[in-house]
DSSP file (Angstrom, degrees, kcal/mol; ACC not computed):
  #  RESIDUE AA STRUCTURE BP1 BP2  ACC     N-H-->O    O-->H-N    N-H-->O    O-->H-N    TCO  KAPPA ALPHA  PHI   PSI    X-CA   Y-CA   Z-CA
    1    1 A M              0   0    0      0, 0.0     2,-0.3     0, 0.0     0, 0.0   0.000 360.0 360.0 360.0 142.5  -22.2  164.4  117.2
    2    2 A L        -     0   0    0      2,-0.0     2,-0.5     0, 0.0     0, 0.0  -0.993 360.0-166.5-148.5 130.6  -19.7  162.7  119.5
    3    3 A A        +     0   0    0     -2,-0.3     2,-0.3     2,-0.0     0, 0.0  -0.983  13.2 179.8-121.8 130.0  -19.9  161.7  123.1
    4    4 A I        -     0   0    0     -2,-0.5     2,-0.5     2,-0.0    -2,-0.0  -0.879  22.1-134.3-125.5 154.4  -16.8  160.7  125.1
    5    5 A R        -     0   0    0     -2,-0.3     2,-0.4     6,-0.0    -2,-0.0  -0.931  24.2-167.8-110.1 133.7  -16.1  159.6  128.7
    6    6 A L        -     0   0    0     -2,-0.5    -2,-0.0     2,-0.0     5,-0.0  -0.925  29.6-103.3-120.2 147.2  -13.3  161.1  130.5
    7    7 A D     >  -     0   0    0     -2,-0.4     4,-2.6     1,-0.1     3,-0.3  -0.313  42.2-110.1 -61.2 152.7  -11.6  160.2  133.7
    8    8 A S  H  > S+     0   0    0      1,-0.2     4,-2.8     2,-0.2     5,-0.2   0.907 117.1  52.3 -55.6 -46.5  -12.7  162.6  136.5
    9    9 A D  H  > S+     0   0    0      1,-0.2     4,-1.9     2,-0.2    -1,-0.2   0.882 110.4  46.9 -62.8 -36.9   -9.4  164.3  136.8
   10   10 A I  H  > S+     0   0    0     -3,-0.3     4,-2.8     2,-0.2     5,-0.2   0.899 112.4  51.6 -66.5 -42.1   -9.3  165.0  133.1
   11   11 A E  H  X S+     0   0    0     -4,-2.6     4,-2.6     1,-0.2    -2,-0.2   0.916 110.3  48.9 -58.6 -43.0  -12.9  166.3  133.3
   12   12 A E  H  X S+     0   0    0     -4,-2.8     4,-2.3     2,-0.2    -1,-0.2   0.879 110.6  49.0 -67.6 -39.3  -12.0  168.5  136.1
   13   13 A R  H  X S+     0   0    0     -4,-1.9     4,-2.5    -5,-0.2     5,-0.2   0.942 113.0  48.4 -66.3 -45.1   -8.9  169.9  134.3
   14   14 A L  H  X S+     0   0    0     -4,-2.8     4,-2.5     1,-0.2    -2,-0.2   0.931 112.4  48.8 -59.7 -48.1  -11.0  170.6  131.2
   15   15 A E  H  X S+     0   0    0     -4,-2.6     4,-2.1    -5,-0.2    -1,-0.2   0.881 111.1  49.3 -57.0 -41.6  -13.7  172.3  133.2
   16   16 A R  H  X S+     0   0    0     -4,-2.3     4,-2.6     2,-0.2    -2,-0.2   0.910 112.2  48.3 -65.3 -45.2  -11.1  174.4  135.0
   17   17 A L  H  X S+     0   0    0     -4,-2.5     4,-1.9     1,-0.2     6,-0.3   0.924 110.8  51.5 -61.5 -45.3   -9.5  175.5  131.7
   18   18 A A  H  X>S+     0   0    0     -4,-2.5     4,-1.5    -5,-0.2     5,-0.9   0.913 112.1  45.5 -62.1 -43.1  -12.9  176.3  130.2
   19   19 A K  H  <5S+     0   0    0     -4,-2.1    -1,-0.2     1,-0.2    -2,-0.2   0.920 113.1  50.3 -64.6 -44.3  -13.9  178.5  133.1
   20   20 A L  H  <5S+     0   0    0     -4,-2.6    -1,-0.2     1,-0.2    -2,-0.2   0.804 120.1  33.9 -67.9 -28.1  -10.6  180.3  133.2
   21   21 A T  H  <5S-     0   0    0     -4,-1.9    -1,-0.2    -5,-0.2    -2,-0.2   0.555 101.9-123.0-103.1 -11.2  -10.5  181.1  129.5
   22   22 A G  T  <5S+     0   0    0     -4,-1.5     2,-0.2     1,-0.3    -3,-0.2   0.719  73.7 119.0  73.8  19.0  -14.3  181.6  128.9
   23   23 A R      < -     0   0    0     -5,-0.9    -1,-0.3    -6,-0.3     2,-0.2  -0.672  66.5-101.9-106.3 171.7  -14.3  179.0  126.2
   24   24 A T     >  -     0   0    0     -2,-0.2     4,-1.6     1,-0.1     3,-0.3  -0.549  18.5-121.3 -94.0 158.9  -16.3  175.8  126.2
   25   25 A K  H  > S+     0   0    0      1,-0.2     4,-2.2     2,-0.2     5,-0.2   0.874 116.2  58.2 -62.4 -33.5  -15.2  172.3  127.0
   26   26 A T  H  > S+     0   0    0      1,-0.2     4,-2.3     2,-0.2    -1,-0.2   0.856 100.0  56.2 -63.3 -36.2  -16.3  171.3  123.6
   27   27 A Y  H  > S+     0   0    0     -3,-0.3     4,-2.4     1,-0.2    -1,-0.2   0.945 111.5  43.3 -59.9 -48.9  -14.0  173.9  122.0
   28   28 A Y  H  X S+     0   0    0     -4,-1.6     4,-2.2     2,-0.2    -2,-0.2   0.821 111.9  51.2 -70.9 -30.4  -11.0  172.4  123.7
   29   29 A A  H  X S+     0   0    0     -4,-2.2     4,-2.5    -5,-0.2    -1,-0.2   0.932 112.3  48.0 -70.2 -41.2  -11.9  168.8  123.0
   30   30 A R  H  X S+     0   0    0     -4,-2.3     4,-2.6    -5,-0.2    -2,-0.2   0.922 112.1  49.5 -61.8 -43.8  -12.4  169.7  119.3
   31   31 A E  H  X S+     0   0    0     -4,-2.4     4,-2.1     2,-0.2    -1,-0.2   0.886 110.5  50.6 -60.2 -41.4   -9.0  171.6  119.3
   32   32 A A  H  X S+     0   0    0     -4,-2.2     4,-1.6     2,-0.2    -1,-0.2   0.906 111.6  47.8 -66.2 -41.5   -7.3  168.6  120.9
   33   33 A I  H  X S+     0   0    0     -4,-2.5     4,-2.0     1,-0.2     3,-0.2   0.944 113.2  46.7 -62.4 -48.4   -8.8  166.2  118.3
   34   34 A L  H  X S+     0   0    0     -4,-2.6     4,-0.6     1,-0.2    -1,-0.2   0.840 108.7  57.1 -62.9 -34.1   -7.8  168.4  115.3
   35   35 A E  H  < S+     0   0    0     -4,-2.1     4,-0.3    -5,-0.2    -1,-0.2   0.868 121.2  26.2 -65.0 -36.2   -4.3  168.9  116.8
   36   36 A H  H  X S+     0   0    0     -4,-1.6     4,-2.5    -3,-0.2     5,-0.2   0.570  96.0  88.8-107.6  -8.0   -3.6  165.1  116.8
   37   37 A L  H  X S+     0   0    0     -4,-2.0     4,-2.4     1,-0.2     5,-0.2   0.910  90.2  49.5 -60.3 -43.4   -5.9  163.7  114.1
   38   38 A E  H  X S+     0   0    0     -4,-0.6     4,-2.5     1,-0.2    -1,-0.2   0.915 110.8  50.1 -66.4 -38.6   -3.3  164.0  111.3
   39   39 A D  H  > S+     0   0    0     -4,-0.3     4,-2.3     2,-0.2    -1,-0.2   0.939 110.6  50.1 -59.4 -49.4   -0.6  162.3  113.5
   40   40 A L  H  X S+     0   0    0     -4,-2.5     4,-2.1     1,-0.2    -2,-0.2   0.877 110.4  49.6 -60.8 -40.8   -3.0  159.5  114.2
   41   41 A E  H  X S+     0   0    0     -4,-2.4     4,-2.6    -5,-0.2    -1,-0.2   0.910 110.4  50.8 -61.5 -43.4   -3.8  159.1  110.5
   42   42 A D  H  X S+     0   0    0     -4,-2.5     4,-2.4     2,-0.2    -2,-0.2   0.912 108.8  50.8 -61.3 -41.6   -0.1  159.0  109.7
   43   43 A I  H  X S+     0   0    0     -4,-2.3     4,-2.2     2,-0.2    -1,-0.2   0.899 111.2  49.2 -60.4 -42.3    0.6  156.4  112.2
   44   44 A Y  H  X S+     0   0    0     -4,-2.1     4,-2.3     2,-0.2    -2,-0.2   0.933 111.5  48.5 -64.2 -45.0   -2.2  154.3  110.8
   45   45 A L  H  X S+     0   0    0     -4,-2.6     4,-2.0     1,-0.2    -2,-0.2   0.865 112.9  47.0 -60.3 -41.3   -0.9  154.7  107.3
   46   46 A A  H  X S+     0   0    0     -4,-2.4     4,-2.0     2,-0.2    -1,-0.2   0.871 111.3  51.7 -70.9 -36.6    2.7  153.8  108.2
   47   47 A T  H  X S+     0   0    0     -4,-2.2     4,-0.9    -5,-0.2    -2,-0.2   0.915 111.2  47.6 -65.9 -42.5    1.6  150.8  110.2
   48   48 A E  H >X S+     0   0    0     -4,-2.3     3,-0.8     1,-0.2     4,-0.6   0.917 111.0  51.5 -61.8 -41.9   -0.4  149.6  107.3
   49   49 A R  H >< S+     0   0    0     -4,-2.0     3,-0.9     1,-0.2    -2,-0.2   0.860 103.4  58.5 -63.8 -38.1    2.5  150.1  104.9
   50   50 A L  H 3< S+     0   0    0     -4,-2.0    -1,-0.2     1,-0.2    -2,-0.2   0.745  93.5  67.5 -65.6 -23.8    4.8  148.2  107.2
   51   51 A K  H << S+     0   0    0     -4,-0.9    -1,-0.2    -3,-0.8    -2,-0.2   0.825 121.5  15.4 -67.6 -29.4    2.6  145.1  106.9
   52   52 A S  S << S+     0   0    0     -3,-0.9    -1,-0.3    -4,-0.6    -2,-0.1  -0.612  74.3 177.9-143.2  80.1    3.5  144.8  103.2
   53   53 A P        -     0   0    0      0, 0.0    -3,-0.1     0, 0.0    -1,-0.1   0.632  29.3-146.9 -66.6 -18.5    6.6  147.0  102.6
   54   54 A G        -     0   0    0     -4,-0.1     2,-0.2     2,-0.1    -5,-0.0  -0.286  46.1 -16.7  79.6-168.9    7.0  146.1   98.9
   55   55 A K        -     0   0    0      1,-0.1     2,-0.5    -2,-0.0     0, 0.0  -0.421  58.0-141.7 -77.0 141.3   10.3  145.8   97.0
   56   56 A I        -     0   0    0     -2,-0.2     2,-0.4     0, 0.0    -1,-0.1  -0.884  17.1-153.2-101.6 125.4   13.5  147.3   98.4
   57   57 A H        -     0   0    0     -2,-0.5     2,-0.1     1,-0.0     0, 0.0  -0.817  10.2-128.6-106.2 145.5   15.8  148.9   95.9
   58   58 A S     >  -     0   0    0     -2,-0.4     4,-2.1     1,-0.1     5,-0.2  -0.314  29.0-109.2 -77.9 166.7   19.5  149.3   96.2
   59   59 A A  H  > S+     0   0    0      1,-0.2     4,-2.9     2,-0.2     5,-0.2   0.899 121.3  54.1 -63.2 -38.5   21.2  152.7   95.7
   60   60 A E  H  > S+     0   0    0      1,-0.2     4,-2.7     2,-0.2    -1,-0.2   0.924 107.1  50.5 -63.0 -44.5   22.7  151.4   92.4
   61   61 A E  H  > S+     0   0    0      2,-0.2     4,-2.9     1,-0.2    -1,-0.2   0.924 111.7  48.6 -56.0 -46.9   19.2  150.4   91.1
   62   62 A V  H  X S+     0   0    0     -4,-2.1     4,-2.3     2,-0.2    -2,-0.2   0.947 112.1  47.7 -60.4 -51.3   17.9  153.8   92.0
   63   63 A K  H  X>S+     0   0    0     -4,-2.9     5,-3.1     1,-0.2     4,-0.8   0.909 113.5  48.0 -56.6 -44.7   20.8  155.6   90.2
   64   64 A R  H ><5S+     0   0    0     -4,-2.7     3,-1.2     1,-0.2    -2,-0.2   0.955 111.4  50.1 -65.4 -49.3   20.4  153.4   87.1
   65   65 A E  H 3<5S+     0   0    0     -4,-2.9    -1,-0.2     1,-0.3    -2,-0.2   0.821 114.6  44.4 -54.6 -36.8   16.6  154.0   87.0
   66   66 A L  H 3<5S-     0   0    0     -4,-2.3    -1,-0.3    -5,-0.2    -2,-0.2   0.497 113.5-118.3 -87.9  -7.2   17.1  157.7   87.3
   67   67 A G  T <<5       0   0    0     -3,-1.2    -3,-0.2    -4,-0.8    -2,-0.1   0.860 360.0 360.0  74.0  35.7   20.0  157.8   84.8
   68   68 A L      <       0   0    0     -5,-3.1    -4,-0.2    -6,-0.2    -5,-0.1   0.429 360.0 360.0-101.3 360.0   22.5  159.0   87.3
């Protein structure tokens, strides 16, 4: 269960879309979350990774390690 507060203009747009399409506001809220959740997770992981980037390898080191 989730409760969110929306600005009145967003609430009105959502209500209008729901009425025009015969779907619920909940349907569109769920679709919006699902559409962007993976991107938000990726941003979080990238930000965390940037805090401690680890060792940087030169092209020569990589070639040598791979036997190229």
